[in-house]
Backbone as JSON Lines, residues from 0, in Angstrom:
{"i":0,"aa":"M","n":[0.72,14.01,72.39],"ca":[0.93,12.61,72.69],"c":[2.3,12.43,73.34]}
{"i":1,"aa":"R","n":[3.31,13.1,72.79],"ca":[4.67,12.99,73.3],"c":[4.74,13.53,74.72]}
{"i":2,"aa":"Y","n":[4.04,14.63,74.98],"ca":[4.06,15.22,76.31],"c":[3.38,14.31,77.31]}
{"i":3,"aa":"N","n":[2.36,13.6,76.9],"ca":[1.7,12.65,77.8],"c":[2.67,11.57,78.24]}
{"i":4,"aa":"K","n":[3.49,11.06,77.32],"ca":[4.47,10.04,77.67],"c":[5.5,10.6,78.64]}
{"i":5,"aa":"I","n":[5.93,11.84,78.4],"ca":[6.92,12.46,79.29],"c":[6.33,12.64,80.68]}
{"i":6,"aa":"I","n":[5.09,13.09,80.75],"ca":[4.45,13.3,82.05],"c":[4.28,11.97,82.77]}
{"i":7,"aa":"I","n":[3.9,10.92,82.06],"ca":[3.76,9.6,82.68],"c":[5.11,9.12,83.2]}
{"i":8,"aa":"F","n":[6.17,9.34,82.41],"ca":[7.51,8.95,82.83],"c":[7.91,9.7,84.1]}
{"i":9,"aa":"I","n":[7.64,10.99,84.13],"ca":[7.99,11.8,85.3],"c":[7.21,11.34,86.52]}
{"i":10,"aa":"L","n":[5.93,11.08,86.35],"ca":[5.12,10.6,87.48],"c":[5.61,9.24,87.97]}
{"i":11,"aa":"T","n":[6.03,8.37,87.06],"ca":[6.57,7.08,87.46],"c":[7.83,7.26,88.28]}
{"i":12,"aa":"L","n":[8.72,8.14,87.81],"ca":[9.94,8.42,88.57],"c":[9.6,8.99,89.94]}
{"i":13,"aa":"F","n":[8.6,9.85,89.98],"ca":[8.17,10.44,91.24],"c":[7.7,9.36,92.21]}
{"i":14,"aa":"L","n":[6.89,8.43,91.71],"ca":[6.39,7.35,92.56],"c":[7.53,6.46,93.05]}
{"i":15,"aa":"V","n":[8.47,6.15,92.17],"ca":[9.61,5.33,92.56],"c":[10.41,6.03,93.64]}
{"i":16,"aa":"S","n":[10.62,7.33,93.49],"ca":[11.38,8.07,94.5],"c":[10.64,8.07,95.83]}
{"i":17,"aa":"N","n":[9.32,8.2,95.8],"ca":[8.54,8.15,97.04],"c":[8.64,6.78,97.7]}
{"i":18,"aa":"V","n":[8.6,5.73,96.91],"ca":[8.73,4.39,97.46],"c":[10.09,4.22,98.12]}
{"i":19,"aa":"L","n":[11.14,4.73,97.48],"ca":[12.48,4.64,98.06],"c":[12.56,5.41,99.36]}
{"i":20,"aa":"V","n":[11.98,6.6,99.39],"ca":[11.98,7.41,100.61],"c":[11.24,6.68,101.72]}
{"i":21,"aa":"I","n":[10.08,6.13,101.38],"ca":[9.28,5.42,102.39],"c":[10.03,4.19,102.89]}
{"i":22,"aa":"S","n":[10.69,3.48,101.98],"ca":[11.43,2.29,102.42],"c":[12.6,2.69,103.3]}
{"i":23,"aa":"C","n":[13.26,3.8,102.99],"ca":[14.35,4.28,103.85],"c":[13.81,4.68,105.21]}
{"i":24,"aa":"L","n":[12.69,5.38,105.23],"ca":[12.08,5.78,106.49],"c":[11.61,4.55,107.26]}
{"i":25,"aa":"G","n":[11.13,3.56,106.55],"ca":[10.68,2.32,107.19],"c":[11.84,1.61,107.88]}
{"i":26,"aa":"E","n":[13.02,1.63,107.26],"ca":[14.19,1.02,107.87],"c":[14.58,1.77,109.13]}
{"i":27,"aa":"D","n":[14.46,3.12,109.09],"ca":[14.77,3.92,110.27],"c":[13.83,3.56,111.41]}
{"i":28,"aa":"K","n":[12.54,3.39,111.12],"ca":[11.56,3.05,112.16],"c":[11.83,1.66,112.72]}
{"i":29,"aa":"K","n":[12.22,0.73,111.83],"ca":[12.56,-0.6,112.31],"c":[13.76,-0.52,113.25]}
{"i":30,"aa":"S","n":[14.74,0.27,112.85],"ca":[15.93,0.41,113.68],"c":[15.56,1.03,115.01]}
{"i":31,"aa":"E","n":[14.68,2.06,114.98],"ca":[14.25,2.69,116.22],"c":[13.49,1.7,117.1]}
{"i":32,"aa":"A","n":[12.64,0.88,116.49],"ca":[11.89,-0.12,117.25],"c":[12.84,-1.13,117.88]}
{"i":33,"aa":"E","n":[13.84,-1.56,117.11],"ca":[14.82,-2.5,117.65],"c":[15.6,-1.86,118.78]}
{"i":34,"aa":"N","n":[15.94,-0.58,118.61],"ca":[16.68,0.13,119.65],"c":[15.83,0.26,120.91]}
{"i":35,"aa":"S","n":[14.53,0.54,120.74],"ca":[13.67,0.69,121.91],"c":[13.51,-0.65,122.63]}
{"i":36,"aa":"K","n":[13.46,-1.74,121.86],"ca":[13.41,-3.06,122.49],"c":[14.71,-3.33,123.23]}
{"i":37,"aa":"A","n":[15.78,-2.92,122.6],"ca":[17.08,-3.13,123.24],"c":[17.18,-2.32,124.52]}
{"i":38,"aa":"V","n":[16.58,-1.15,124.56],"ca":[16.62,-0.31,125.75],"c":[15.8,-0.93,126.86]}
{"i":39,"aa":"T","n":[14.67,-1.55,126.54],"ca":[13.83,-2.14,127.56],"c":[14.48,-3.37,128.18]}
{"i":40,"aa":"K","n":[15.31,-4.04,127.4],"ca":[16.03,-5.17,127.95],"c":[17.16,-4.64,128.82]}
{"i":41,"aa":"K","n":[17.69,-5.54,129.57],"ca":[18.83,-5.14,130.38],"c":[19.98,-4.83,129.45]}
{"i":42,"aa":"P","n":[20.53,-3.65,129.61],"ca":[21.66,-3.33,128.76],"c":[22.86,-4.2,129.12]}
{"i":43,"aa":"T","n":[23.33,-4.87,128.1],"ca":[24.55,-5.65,128.28],"c":[25.49,-5.25,127.18]}
{"i":44,"aa":"V","n":[26.67,-5.02,127.52],"ca":[27.66,-4.61,126.55],"c":[28.39,-5.86,126.09]}
{"i":45,"aa":"T","n":[28.24,-6.11,124.79],"ca":[28.96,-7.23,124.2],"c":[29.69,-6.72,122.98]}
{"i":46,"aa":"K","n":[30.5,-7.56,122.41],"ca":[31.24,-7.17,121.21],"c":[30.29,-7.0,120.03]}
{"i":47,"aa":"E","n":[29.19,-7.77,120.01],"ca":[28.25,-7.7,118.9],"c":[27.41,-6.44,118.96]}
{"i":48,"aa":"A","n":[27.09,-5.94,120.14],"ca":[26.24,-4.77,120.27],"c":[26.92,-3.52,119.76]}
{"i":49,"aa":"V","n":[28.17,-3.39,119.94],"ca":[28.89,-2.19,119.53],"c":[28.93,-2.05,118.02]}
{"i":50,"aa":"P","n":[29.24,-3.1,117.24],"ca":[29.26,-2.92,115.79],"c":[27.89,-2.6,115.22]}
{"i":51,"aa":"V","n":[26.81,-3.15,115.78],"ca":[25.48,-2.86,115.26],"c":[25.19,-1.38,115.42]}
{"i":52,"aa":"S","n":[25.49,-0.84,116.57],"ca":[25.24,0.57,116.83],"c":[26.11,1.44,115.93]}
{"i":53,"aa":"S","n":[27.36,1.12,115.78],"ca":[28.23,1.93,114.94],"c":[27.86,1.76,113.46]}
{"i":54,"aa":"E","n":[27.41,0.56,113.09],"ca":[26.97,0.35,111.71],"c":[25.73,1.17,111.42]}
{"i":55,"aa":"H","n":[24.8,1.2,112.37],"ca":[23.57,2.0,112.22],"c":[23.92,3.48,112.12]}
{"i":56,"aa":"N","n":[24.81,3.94,112.95],"ca":[25.22,5.35,112.92],"c":[25.94,5.67,111.61]}
{"i":57,"aa":"A","n":[26.66,4.72,111.07],"ca":[27.36,4.95,109.8],"c":[26.37,5.02,108.64]}
{"i":58,"aa":"Q","n":[25.27,4.24,108.71],"ca":[24.28,4.23,107.64],"c":[23.34,5.42,107.72]}
{"i":59,"aa":"E","n":[23.14,5.95,108.9],"ca":[22.17,7.03,109.09],"c":[22.5,8.27,108.25]}
{"i":60,"aa":"P","n":[23.72,8.77,108.23],"ca":[23.99,9.94,107.36],"c":[23.8,9.61,105.88]}
{"i":61,"aa":"F","n":[24.15,8.38,105.52],"ca":[23.96,7.97,104.13],"c":[22.48,7.98,103.77]}
{"i":62,"aa":"Q","n":[21.64,7.46,104.67],"ca":[20.2,7.43,104.43],"c":[19.63,8.84,104.37]}
{"i":63,"aa":"K","n":[20.08,9.7,105.28],"ca":[19.6,11.08,105.27],"c":[20.01,11.78,103.97]}
{"i":64,"aa":"Q","n":[21.25,11.54,103.55],"ca":[21.71,12.14,102.3],"c":[20.89,11.59,101.13]}
{"i":65,"aa":"K","n":[20.6,10.3,101.17],"ca":[19.8,9.69,100.11],"c":[18.41,10.31,100.07]}
{"i":66,"aa":"I","n":[17.81,10.53,101.25],"ca":[16.49,11.15,101.32],"c":[16.55,12.57,100.77]}
{"i":67,"aa":"L","n":[17.59,13.31,101.14],"ca":[17.74,14.68,100.63],"c":[17.9,14.68,99.11]}
{"i":68,"aa":"D","n":[18.7,13.74,98.62],"ca":[18.89,13.64,97.17],"c":[17.58,13.31,96.46]}
{"i":69,"aa":"L","n":[16.81,12.4,97.04],"ca":[15.53,12.03,96.44],"c":[14.54,13.2,96.48]}
{"i":70,"aa":"Q","n":[14.55,13.95,97.57],"ca":[13.66,15.12,97.65],"c":[14.06,16.18,96.63]}
{"i":71,"aa":"K","n":[15.36,16.36,96.48],"ca":[15.86,17.32,95.48],"c":[15.45,16.86,94.08]}
{"i":72,"aa":"W","n":[15.59,15.58,93.83],"ca":[15.23,15.02,92.53],"c":[13.73,15.18,92.29]}
{"i":73,"aa":"E","n":[12.94,14.93,93.34],"ca":[11.49,15.1,93.25],"c":[11.13,16.55,92.93]}
{"i":74,"aa":"N","n":[11.79,17.48,93.59],"ca":[11.55,18.9,93.31],"c":[11.9,19.25,91.87]}
{"i":75,"aa":"N","n":[13.01,18.7,91.39],"ca":[13.4,18.93,89.99],"c":[12.35,18.36,89.04]}
{"i":76,"aa":"L","n":[11.85,17.18,89.36],"ca":[10.81,16.57,88.51],"c":[9.54,17.41,88.52]}
{"i":77,"aa":"N","n":[9.18,17.91,89.7],"ca":[7.98,18.75,89.79],"c":[8.14,20.03,88.98]}
{"i":78,"aa":"S","n":[9.31,20.65,89.08],"ca":[9.52,21.89,88.3],"c":[9.55,21.58,86.81]}
{"i":79,"aa":"E","n":[10.11,20.44,86.43],"ca":[10.13,20.05,85.02],"c":[8.71,19.77,84.52]}
{"i":80,"aa":"A","n":[7.9,19.14,85.36],"ca":[6.5,18.87,84.99],"c":[5.75,20.19,84.8]}
{"i":81,"aa":"K","n":[5.99,21.16,85.66],"ca":[5.34,22.46,85.52],"c":[5.79,23.14,84.22]}
{"i":82,"aa":"R","n":[7.09,23.04,83.94],"ca":[7.62,23.65,82.71],"c":[6.99,22.99,81.48]}
{"i":83,"aa":"L","n":[6.84,21.67,81.52],"ca":[6.22,20.96,80.4],"c":[4.75,21.32,80.26]}
{"i":84,"aa":"D","n":[4.07,21.53,81.37],"ca":[2.67,21.96,81.31],"c":[2.54,23.32,80.64]}
{"i":85,"aa":"V","n":[3.47,24.23,80.98],"ca":[3.46,25.56,80.37],"c":[3.72,25.44,78.87]}
{"i":86,"aa":"L","n":[4.71,24.61,78.5],"ca":[5.0,24.41,77.08],"c":[3.81,23.8,76.35]}
{"i":87,"aa":"K","n":[3.16,22.82,76.98],"ca":[2.0,22.18,76.36],"c":[0.88,23.19,76.14]}
{"i":88,"aa":"S","n":[0.63,24.02,77.13],"ca":[-0.45,25.01,76.97],"c":[-0.08,26.02,75.88]}
{"i":89,"aa":"D","n":[1.21,26.37,75.79],"ca":[1.66,27.28,74.73],"c":[1.48,26.64,73.36]}
{"i":90,"aa":"I","n":[1.83,25.39,73.24],"ca":[1.68,24.68,71.96],"c":[0.2,24.55,71.61]}
{"i":91,"aa":"D","n":[-0.63,24.22,72.59],"ca":[-2.08,24.13,72.33],"c":[-2.63,25.46,71.85]}
{"i":92,"aa":"K","n":[-2.16,26.55,72.46],"ca":[-2.62,27.88,72.05],"c":[-2.19,28.18,70.61]}
{"i":93,"aa":"R","n":[-0.95,27.81,70.28],"ca":[-0.46,28.04,68.91],"c":[-1.23,27.2,67.9]}
{"i":94,"aa":"I","n":[-1.54,25.97,68.26],"ca":[-2.32,25.11,67.36],"c":[-3.69,25.73,67.12]}
{"i":95,"aa":"E","n":[-4.3,26.23,68.18],"ca":[-5.62,26.87,68.05],"c":[-5.53,28.1,67.14]}
{"i":96,"aa":"E","n":[-4.48,28.91,67.32],"ca":[-4.3,30.09,66.47],"c":[-4.1,29.68,65.02]}
{"i":97,"aa":"N","n":[-3.28,28.65,64.8],"ca":[-3.02,28.18,63.43],"c":[-4.28,27.62,62.79]}
{"i":98,"aa":"N","n":[-5.11,26.95,63.58],"ca":[-6.38,26.44,63.04],"c":[-7.3,27.58,62.63]}
{"i":99,"aa":"K","n":[-7.3,28.67,63.41],"ca":[-8.11,29.84,63.04],"c":[-7.59,30.46,61.74]}
{"i":100,"aa":"I","n":[-6.27,30.57,61.63],"ca":[-5.67,31.13,60.41],"c":[-6.0,30.23,59.22]}
{"i":101,"aa":"L","n":[-5.9,28.91,59.41],"ca":[-6.21,27.97,58.34],"c":[-7.67,28.1,57.91]}
{"i":102,"aa":"A","n":[-8.56,28.28,58.87],"ca":[-9.99,28.46,58.54],"c":[-10.19,29.74,57.72]}
{"i":103,"aa":"Q","n":[-9.46,30.81,58.08],"ca":[-9.56,32.07,57.32],"c":[-9.03,31.88,55.91]}
{"i":104,"aa":"I","n":[-7.92,31.17,55.78],"ca":[-7.35,30.92,54.45],"c":[-8.33,30.11,53.6]}
{"i":105,"aa":"N","n":[-8.9,29.06,54.2],"ca":[-9.87,28.24,53.46],"c":[-11.09,29.05,53.05]}
{"i":106,"aa":"A","n":[-11.54,29.95,53.93],"ca":[-12.68,30.81,53.59],"c":[-12.3,31.74,52.43]}
{"i":107,"aa":"G","n":[-11.07,32.25,52.44],"ca":[-10.61,33.11,51.35],"c":[-10.53,32.35,50.03]}
{"i":108,"aa":"I","n":[-10.01,31.13,50.09],"ca":[-9.93,30.31,48.88],"c":[-11.32,30.01,48.34]}
{"i":109,"aa":"K","n":[-12.26,29.69,49.23],"ca":[-13.63,29.42,48.8],"c":[-14.24,30.66,48.16]}
{"i":110,"aa":"F","n":[-13.99,31.82,48.77],"ca":[-14.52,33.08,48.22],"c":[-13.96,33.32,46.82]}
{"i":111,"aa":"I","n":[-12.65,33.12,46.65],"ca":[-12.02,33.33,45.33],"c":[-12.57,32.33,44.32]}
{"i":112,"aa":"N","n":[-12.69,31.07,44.73],"ca":[-13.23,30.05,43.81],"c":[-14.67,30.36,43.41]}
{"i":113,"aa":"D","n":[-15.46,30.8,44.39],"ca":[-16.85,31.17,44.08],"c":[-16.89,32.36,43.12]}
{"i":114,"aa":"A","n":[-16.03,33.34,43.37],"ca":[-15.99,34.52,42.5],"c":[-15.56,34.13,41.09]}
{"i":115,"aa":"N","n":[-14.57,33.24,40.99],"ca":[-14.12,32.79,39.67],"c":[-15.22,32.01,38.96]}
{"i":116,"aa":"T","n":[-15.95,31.21,39.7],"ca":[-17.06,30.46,39.1],"c":[-18.12,31.41,38.56]}
{"i":117,"aa":"V","n":[-18.44,32.43,39.33],"ca":[-19.45,33.42,38.89],"c":[-18.95,34.14,37.65]}
{"i":118,"aa":"R","n":[-17.68,34.56,37.67],"ca":[-17.14,35.26,36.48],"c":[-17.14,34.35,35.26]}
{"i":119,"aa":"F","n":[-16.76,33.08,35.47],"ca":[-16.74,32.13,34.36],"c":[-18.15,31.93,33.81]}
{"i":120,"aa":"Q","n":[-19.13,31.78,34.68],"ca":[-20.52,31.61,34.22],"c":[-21.0,32.86,33.48]}
{"i":121,"aa":"N","n":[-20.58,34.03,33.95],"ca":[-20.93,35.27,33.25],"c":[-20.31,35.3,31.85]}
{"i":122,"aa":"L","n":[-19.06,34.84,31.75],"ca":[-18.39,34.8,30.45],"c":[-19.12,33.83,29.51]}
{"i":123,"aa":"V","n":[-19.51,32.68,30.04],"ca":[-20.27,31.71,29.25],"c":[-21.57,32.34,28.76]}
{"i":124,"aa":"S","n":[-22.25,33.06,29.64],"ca":[-23.52,33.72,29.27],"c":[-23.3,34.77,28.18]}
{"i":125,"aa":"V","n":[-22.18,35.48,28.25],"ca":[-21.88,36.49,27.23],"c":[-21.74,35.82,25.87]}
{"i":126,"aa":"Y","n":[-20.95,34.73,25.8],"ca":[-20.76,34.05,24.52],"c":[-22.05,33.4,24.03]}
{"i":127,"aa":"E","n":[-22.87,32.91,24.94],"ca":[-24.15,32.33,24.52],"c":[-25.09,33.4,23.96]}
{"i":128,"aa":"A","n":[-24.99,34.62,24.48],"ca":[-25.87,35.71,24.03],"c":[-25.42,36.31,22.7]}
{"i":129,"aa":"M","n":[-24.15,36.12,22.34],"ca":[-23.64,36.69,21.08],"c":[-24.21,35.93,19.88]}
{"i":130,"aa":"K","n":[-24.13,36.57,18.73],"ca":[-24.48,35.88,17.49],"c":[-23.42,34.8,17.28]}
{"i":131,"aa":"P","n":[-23.81,33.64,16.78],"ca":[-22.86,32.54,16.62],"c":[-21.63,32.91,15.8]}
{"i":132,"aa":"V","n":[-21.79,33.7,14.74],"ca":[-20.64,34.08,13.89],"c":[-19.67,34.94,14.69]}
{"i":133,"aa":"D","n":[-20.19,35.92,15.44],"ca":[-19.32,36.8,16.23],"c":[-18.64,36.02,17.36]}
{"i":134,"aa":"A","n":[-19.38,35.14,17.99],"ca":[-18.82,34.33,19.07],"c":[-17.72,33.42,18.53]}
{"i":135,"aa":"A","n":[-17.93,32.83,17.35],"ca":[-16.94,31.94,16.75],"c":[-15.66,32.7,16.43]}
{"i":136,"aa":"K","n":[-15.77,33.93,15.91],"ca":[-14.58,34.74,15.61],"c":[-13.81,35.03,16.9]}
{"i":137,"aa":"S","n":[-14.51,35.44,17.92],"ca":[-13.89,35.81,19.19],"c":[-13.25,34.59,19.86]}
{"i":138,"aa":"L","n":[-13.94,33.47,19.83],"ca":[-13.45,32.27,20.51],"c":[-12.3,31.6,19.78]}
{"i":139,"aa":"S","n":[-12.2,31.79,18.48],"ca":[-11.16,31.1,17.72],"c":[-9.75,31.53,18.13]}
{"i":140,"aa":"E","n":[-9.62,32.65,18.8],"ca":[-8.31,33.15,19.23],"c":[-7.88,32.58,20.6]}
{"i":141,"aa":"L","n":[-8.79,31.94,21.32],"ca":[-8.5,31.46,22.68],"c":[-7.8,30.11,22.67]}
{"i":142,"aa":"D","n":[-7.17,29.8,23.78],"ca":[-6.5,28.52,23.99],"c":[-7.52,27.39,23.97]}
{"i":143,"aa":"I","n":[-7.09,26.22,23.5],"ca":[-8.0,25.08,23.35],"c":[-8.6,24.64,24.69]}
{"i":144,"aa":"N","n":[-7.81,24.7,25.77],"ca":[-8.32,24.28,27.09],"c":[-9.41,25.22,27.59]}
{"i":145,"aa":"I","n":[-9.24,26.5,27.34],"ca":[-10.27,27.48,27.73],"c":[-11.53,27.24,26.9]}
{"i":146,"aa":"L","n":[-11.34,26.98,25.61],"ca":[-12.49,26.72,24.74],"c":[-13.26,25.48,25.2]}
{"i":147,"aa":"V","n":[-12.54,24.44,25.56],"ca":[-13.2,23.21,26.03],"c":[-14.01,23.51,27.28]}
{"i":148,"aa":"S","n":[-13.43,24.29,28.2],"ca":[-14.15,24.65,29.44],"c":[-15.4,25.47,29.12]}
{"i":149,"aa":"L","n":[-15.24,26.44,28.23],"ca":[-16.39,27.29,27.87],"c":[-17.5,26.48,27.21]}
{"i":150,"aa":"F","n":[-17.15,25.67,26.21],"ca":[-18.17,24.9,25.5],"c":[-18.8,23.84,26.41]}
{"i":151,"aa":"S","n":[-18.03,23.32,27.35],"ca":[-18.59,22.34,28.29],"c":[-19.62,22.97,29.2]}
{"i":152,"aa":"A","n":[-19.46,24.27,29.49],"ca":[-20.39,24.96,30.38],"c":[-21.59,25.54,29.64]}
{"i":153,"aa":"M","n":[-21.5,25.65,28.31],"ca":[-22.61,26.25,27.54],"c":[-23.77,25.27,27.4]}
{"i":154,"aa":"K","n":[-24.94,25.86,27.14],"ca":[-26.1,25.04,26.81],"c":[-25.83,24.43,25.44]}
{"i":155,"aa":"V","n":[-26.24,23.19,25.27],"ca":[-25.91,22.43,24.06],"c":[-26.37,23.12,22.78]}
{"i":156,"aa":"P","n":[-27.6,23.65,22.67],"ca":[-28.01,24.28,21.41],"c":[-27.13,25.5,21.07]}
{"i":157,"aa":"K","n":[-26.77,26.29,22.07],"ca":[-25.94,27.48,21.82],"c":[-24.54,27.06,21.38]}
{"i":158,"aa":"A","n":[-23.97,26.06,22.07],"ca":[-22.63,25.58,21.73],"c":[-22.62,25.0,20.32]}
{"i":159,"aa":"A","n":[-23.67,24.29,19.95],"ca":[-23.74,23.68,18.62],"c":[-23.78,24.74,17.53]}
{"i":160,"aa":"K","n":[-24.53,25.83,17.75],"ca":[-24.61,26.9,16.75],"c":[-23.24,27.56,16.56]}
{"i":161,"aa":"I","n":[-22.53,27.79,17.66],"ca":[-21.21,28.45,17.56],"c":[-20.23,27.51,16.88]}
{"i":162,"aa":"L","n":[-20.22,26.23,17.27],"ca":[-19.29,25.27,16.67],"c":[-19.56,25.1,15.17]}
{"i":163,"aa":"S","n":[-20.82,25.23,14.76],"ca":[-21.16,25.03,13.34],"c":[-20.57,26.12,12.45]}
{"i":164,"aa":"V","n":[-20.34,27.31,12.98],"ca":[-19.79,28.39,12.16],"c":[-18.29,28.59,12.4]}
{"i":165,"aa":"M","n":[-17.69,27.8,13.26],"ca":[-16.25,27.9,13.52],"c":[-15.47,27.21,12.42]}
{"i":166,"aa":"E","n":[-14.2,27.52,12.38],"ca":[-13.29,26.85,11.47],"c":[-13.33,25.35,11.79]}
{"i":167,"aa":"P","n":[-13.51,24.48,10.79],"ca":[-13.7,23.05,11.04],"c":[-12.56,22.39,11.84]}
{"i":168,"aa":"A","n":[-11.32,22.77,11.57],"ca":[-10.19,22.16,12.3],"c":[-10.25,22.51,13.79]}
{"i":169,"aa":"K","n":[-10.55,23.79,14.07],"ca":[-10.64,24.24,15.47],"c":[-11.82,23.56,16.17]}
{"i":170,"aa":"A","n":[-12.97,23.49,15.48],"ca":[-14.15,22.84,16.05],"c":[-13.86,21.36,16.32]}
{"i":171,"aa":"G","n":[-13.11,20.73,15.41],"ca":[-12.75,19.32,15.59],"c":[-11.89,19.11,16.84]}
{"i":172,"aa":"K","n":[-10.91,20.02,17.06],"ca":[-10.06,19.91,18.25],"c":[-10.88,20.08,19.53]}
{"i":173,"aa":"I","n":[-11.8,21.03,19.49],"ca":[-12.64,21.28,20.68],"c":[-13.47,20.05,21.0]}
{"i":174,"aa":"V","n":[-14.11,19.5,19.97],"ca":[-14.96,18.32,20.19],"c":[-14.12,17.13,20.65]}
{"i":175,"aa":"T","n":[-12.95,16.95,20.05],"ca":[-12.07,15.84,20.45],"c":[-11.67,15.97,21.92]}
{"i":176,"aa":"N","n":[-11.28,17.17,22.31],"ca":[-10.91,17.39,23.72],"c":[-12.11,17.23,24.65]}
{"i":177,"aa":"M","n":[-13.27,17.66,24.2],"ca":[-14.47,17.51,25.04],"c":[-14.8,16.04,25.24]}
{"i":178,"aa":"T","n":[-14.64,15.22,24.2],"ca":[-14.92,13.79,24.36],"c":[-13.89,13.15,25.28]}
{"i":179,"aa":"G","n":[-12.66,13.66,25.28],"ca":[-11.63,13.17,26.22],"c":[-12.03,13.46,27.65]}
{"i":180,"aa":"I","n":[-12.61,14.62,27.87],"ca":[-13.09,14.98,29.2],"c":[-14.25,14.08,29.58]}
{"i":181,"aa":"M","n":[-15.13,13.82,28.63],"ca":[-16.31,13.03,28.91],"c":[-15.94,11.58,29.26]}
{"i":182,"aa":"K","n":[-14.82,11.08,28.71],"ca":[-14.4,9.72,29.03],"c":[-14.0,9.61,30.5]}
{"i":183,"aa":"N","n":[-13.47,10.69,31.06],"ca":[-13.0,10.67,32.45],"c":[-14.12,10.86,33.47]}
{"i":184,"aa":"I","n":[-15.29,11.27,33.01],"ca":[-16.41,11.47,33.92],"c":[-17.05,10.12,34.19]}
{"i":185,"aa":"P","n":[-17.2,9.74,35.47],"ca":[-17.8,8.43,35.77],"c":[-19.28,8.39,35.38]}
{"i":186,"aa":"K","n":[-19.72,7.23,34.88],"ca":[-21.12,7.08,34.49],"c":[-21.96,6.87,35.73]}
{"i":187,"aa":"Q","n":[-23.18,7.4,35.67],"ca":[-24.06,7.29,36.83],"c":[-25.07,6.2,36.63]}
């Protein structure tokens, strides 16, 4: 977006410089036309004719210098526009490369999340397959947040059997935390 504004600004300056050059050239043509009319008339030397000619001659180098300056400025603008185009294409290329890298990172994250989900489901299946007493002993050593996640993922009858043989205080904490999670789930 920023480069578009710069390019528009440069093109505007370019157009203004062309208008100035054309107007300067237009004045030269007017002067030439006036001079040609003056030549077709009978040449008469007056005091007024001499200053006009000398004034025109004095302005001519200034106009030529102005035209040269404008052409130089136009060339500088053109080279700057080319440089900005190269920079823009380089930035576009980098953005494209970064988007590809971002897509690879997102694919990697999805792969890891999917793998973790599969492992977690396998762990849930292991505890569901165990005898409730053995599962309760093993689970009682785990962190409460992990237990809440595991019991939330288990089938209700299996989770109920394991909770029934667990230490009552631990089972109470698990159920309390599970109900806290359930409060945050929107009703359908």
